[in-house]
C-alpha atoms as one frame of an Amber mdcrd trajectory, in Angstrom:
protein
  15.876  -5.803  -5.339  13.788  -9.023  -5.389  11.378 -10.271  -7.639   7.995
 -12.039  -8.609   7.508 -14.346 -11.548   4.613 -13.347 -13.708   2.439 -15.553
 -15.239   0.112 -15.170 -18.092  -3.298 -16.362 -17.545  -4.896 -15.553 -21.095
  -3.221 -18.012 -22.745  -4.244 -21.894 -22.760  -4.093 -23.911 -19.786  -1.246
 -26.079 -20.806   0.968 -23.109 -21.472  -0.247 -21.480 -18.406   0.943 -24.537
 -16.471   4.236 -24.691 -18.043   4.870 -20.989 -17.063   3.997 -21.829 -13.431
   6.243 -24.965 -13.431   9.002 -22.875 -14.715   8.009 -20.212 -12.336   8.424
 -22.311  -9.255  11.387 -23.817 -10.402  12.863 -20.566 -10.800  12.048 -19.153
  -7.562  13.659 -22.440  -6.041  16.837 -21.620  -8.007  17.668 -18.176  -8.021
  17.352 -16.179  -5.100  16.378 -12.739  -6.397  13.036 -14.540  -7.115  11.025
 -14.733  -3.952   7.559 -15.638  -5.182   4.812 -16.235  -8.028   2.137 -14.129
  -9.377  -0.562 -14.326 -12.356  -1.380 -11.358 -14.334  -3.122 -10.189 -17.426
  -6.818  -8.933 -17.308  -8.728 -10.954 -14.739 -12.030 -10.208 -16.946 -10.483
 -11.927 -20.240 -12.620 -14.364 -21.678  -9.994 -17.079 -21.165  -8.975 -15.684
 -17.543 -12.716 -16.116 -16.604 -13.198 -19.581 -18.269 -10.084 -21.250 -16.891
  -9.841 -19.064 -13.552 -10.817 -22.033 -11.118  -8.292 -24.503 -13.544  -5.559
 -21.877 -12.552  -6.010 -21.970  -8.618  -5.924 -25.883  -8.755  -2.605 -25.630
 -10.849  -1.458 -23.355  -7.962  -2.466 -26.087  -5.298  -0.771 -29.004  -7.154
   2.468 -27.249  -7.595   2.472 -26.176  -3.768   2.500 -29.767  -3.018   5.673
 -30.231  -4.729   7.264 -26.747  -3.663   5.824 -25.610  -0.421   8.164 -22.823
  -0.201   7.216 -20.681  -2.654   5.016 -18.356  -1.577   2.129 -16.393  -3.713
   1.115 -13.069  -4.326  -1.865 -13.229  -7.071  -3.728 -10.789  -8.756  -7.449
 -11.584  -7.830 -10.690  -9.588  -7.336  -9.958  -6.939 -10.189 -13.247  -7.153
 -11.466 -16.577  -5.102 -11.110 -20.378  -5.850 -11.447 -21.076  -5.181 -15.338
 -17.623  -5.832 -16.365 -18.182  -9.882 -16.197 -21.724 -11.888 -14.965 -22.585
 -11.814 -11.437 -21.176 -15.492 -11.309 -17.672 -14.239 -12.040 -17.510 -11.842
  -9.029 -18.145 -14.448  -6.152 -15.096 -16.648  -5.824 -12.113 -15.566  -7.112
 -10.571 -13.864  -3.997 -11.280 -17.134  -2.019 -10.222 -19.248  -4.524  -6.713
 -17.634  -4.518  -6.922 -17.582  -0.699  -8.551 -21.017   0.210  -7.068 -22.889
  -2.948  -4.340 -21.646  -4.132  -3.324 -20.440  -0.566  -1.962 -17.018  -1.705
  -0.047 -15.041   0.953  -0.620 -11.567  -0.522  -3.511 -10.387  -2.822  -3.484
  -7.757  -5.266  -6.189  -5.699  -6.134  -9.593  -7.541  -4.457 -11.826  -4.862
  -5.454 -15.030  -7.040  -5.975 -14.514  -8.357  -2.289 -18.489  -7.268  -1.396
 -19.561  -9.605  -4.003 -17.859 -12.588  -2.709 -19.815 -15.651  -1.156 -20.212
 -14.667   2.438 -17.804 -11.801   2.290 -17.819 -11.187   6.019 -16.528 -14.692
   6.390 -13.697 -14.304   3.861 -12.553 -11.135   5.488 -12.542 -12.781   8.976
 -10.668 -15.533   7.254  -8.122 -13.378   5.632  -7.512 -11.298   9.126  -6.933
 -14.606  10.704  -4.432 -15.662   8.228  -2.912 -12.592   7.786  -3.351 -12.835
   3.589  -2.067  -8.867   2.917  -3.930  -7.094   0.149  -2.069  -4.707  -2.058
  -4.182  -1.691  -2.432  -4.232  -0.093  -6.146  -5.781   3.245  -6.058  -5.054
   4.666  -9.374  -4.966   1.483 -10.985  -8.623   0.679 -10.022  -9.724   4.454
 -10.924  -8.096   4.056 -14.421  -8.739   0.242 -15.269 -11.940   0.037 -13.257
 -13.828   3.589 -12.400 -13.673   2.280  -8.887 -12.332   5.545  -6.773 -13.239
   7.569  -3.858 -14.913   6.003  -0.806 -16.498   3.165  -3.119 -12.945   1.283
  -2.929 -12.972  -1.169  -0.608  -9.815  -0.231   1.265 -11.597   0.892   4.387
 -13.354  -2.180   4.698 -10.612  -4.348   4.434  -9.250  -2.485   7.318 -12.046
  -2.505   9.552 -12.318  -5.996   9.222  -8.560  -6.207  10.282  -7.141  -7.503
   6.751  -3.442  -6.232   6.641  -3.343  -3.846   3.800  -0.348  -1.794   1.960
  -0.451   0.580  -0.784   0.923  -0.521  -4.323   1.383   1.010  -7.582   0.198
  -2.168  -9.824   2.344  -0.627 -12.600   4.003   2.604 -12.708   4.565   2.299
 -16.323   1.004   2.071 -16.998  -0.744   4.322 -14.611   2.359   7.172 -14.765
   2.693   7.905 -11.259   4.417   6.510  -8.416   3.974   5.601  -5.003   3.944
   9.110  -3.628   0.612   9.462  -5.940  -0.957   6.371  -3.888  -0.436   7.751
  -0.542  -2.094  11.346  -1.491  -4.978   9.796  -3.056  -5.532   7.769   0.255
  -5.015  10.600   2.708  -7.279  12.757   0.741  -9.717  10.162   0.138 -10.275
   8.758   4.338  -9.605  10.164   7.972  -6.183   8.298   7.818  -3.665   9.337
  10.557  -0.078   9.610  10.519  -0.006   6.324  12.625  -2.061   4.750   9.972
   0.255   5.953   7.219   3.254   4.749   8.837   1.538   0.951   9.460   0.515
   1.295   5.610   4.363   1.701   4.932   5.287  -1.106   7.302   2.855  -3.641
   5.897   4.700  -2.812   2.422   7.861  -4.929   4.051   6.181  -6.736   6.914
   4.265  -9.036   4.402   6.979  -8.720   1.676   8.571 -11.827   0.988  12.213
 -10.971   1.312  14.043 -13.258   3.286  14.374 -13.607   7.317  12.327 -12.641
  10.276  10.500  -9.718  10.733  10.950  -6.845  12.928   7.326  -6.705  13.780
   5.190  -9.683  14.930   1.267  -9.115  15.834   1.897  -5.472  15.891   4.468
  -5.241  18.201   8.648  -5.247  17.833  10.253  -8.375  18.421  11.299  -9.017
  21.767  15.522  -8.710  20.603  14.707  -5.066  19.445  12.754  -3.315  21.848
  15.934  -1.104  21.977  16.352  -0.792  18.456  20.181   0.410  19.336  20.957
  -2.984  21.504  23.428  -5.754  20.774  20.418  -7.913  20.681  18.858  -6.254
  18.340  21.871  -5.662  16.121  22.324  -9.619  16.090  18.954 -10.116  15.205
  18.974  -7.658  12.108  22.370  -9.121  10.967  20.439 -12.547  10.709  17.554
 -11.260   8.243  17.436  -8.982   5.220  13.921  -8.407   5.910  14.584  -6.921
   9.573  17.187  -4.850   8.256  15.176  -2.647   5.940  12.757  -2.402   8.747
  15.078  -0.979  11.053  15.933   1.438   8.058  12.455   2.122   7.268  12.103
   3.245  11.123  15.003   5.400  11.098  14.071   7.183   8.345  10.745   7.825
  10.078  12.810   9.103  13.180  14.616  11.297  10.501  11.776  13.107   9.092
   9.720  13.380  12.310  12.467  15.326  13.700  12.960  17.100  10.484   8.891
  18.060  10.772   9.535  19.105  14.462  12.493  21.720  13.712  10.904  22.968
  10.536   9.302  26.618  11.102   7.547  26.406   7.959   5.747  23.252   9.003
   5.008  24.613  12.809   0.897  24.986  13.656
């Protein structure tokens, strides 16, 4: 189990900076913490007023702590919730100023300045978007095909499904997959990719089993000694191999289950 240190964005700037400074120090000192996030309603008056300043805080602390990674909730906004000018730069600020490696929500991508350019940049930098279908429905009333999940996928931006907050939404990850497959024509391979992305773009220490959509050379044969040695050096790769083995077990169960046969 690893953790993201969370900072509250609805307090005064001095308090936000103090929290962030503490968070970067915690990530450097405690291996259980692998990154920093910023939370609380993005449409809050204080959050909106200070958003650009918050991004500059991240930028300044990144220079001092270059190894601390960021997964920032950004773009959890819709027209009518905030003025139009509040919709046009939050995701871009998180990506270009704060240098976030992951974005939570990203719902207002279509209202960003030059959304096509931003999507291309996110695809190129492999900035993963955590998609929170239930949360975006309950909080923002964004649901069904009005959600930008398909837009991100068409643009080549990596995405993974997330619950946002199981305690608030009263749901789990299975519910998110159910929403996804009943809304979009996702294949089983698409679902596997979403699941793999959750680990590939996680901040778990170690090299990834996957590189540019392909298994690394050492693990072309996942039963080989070279793969065993590679996995032994990487906590992330170990979890990824475990996921692949679970896929194999699940697929074998489906093939031999007469109740699931065509």
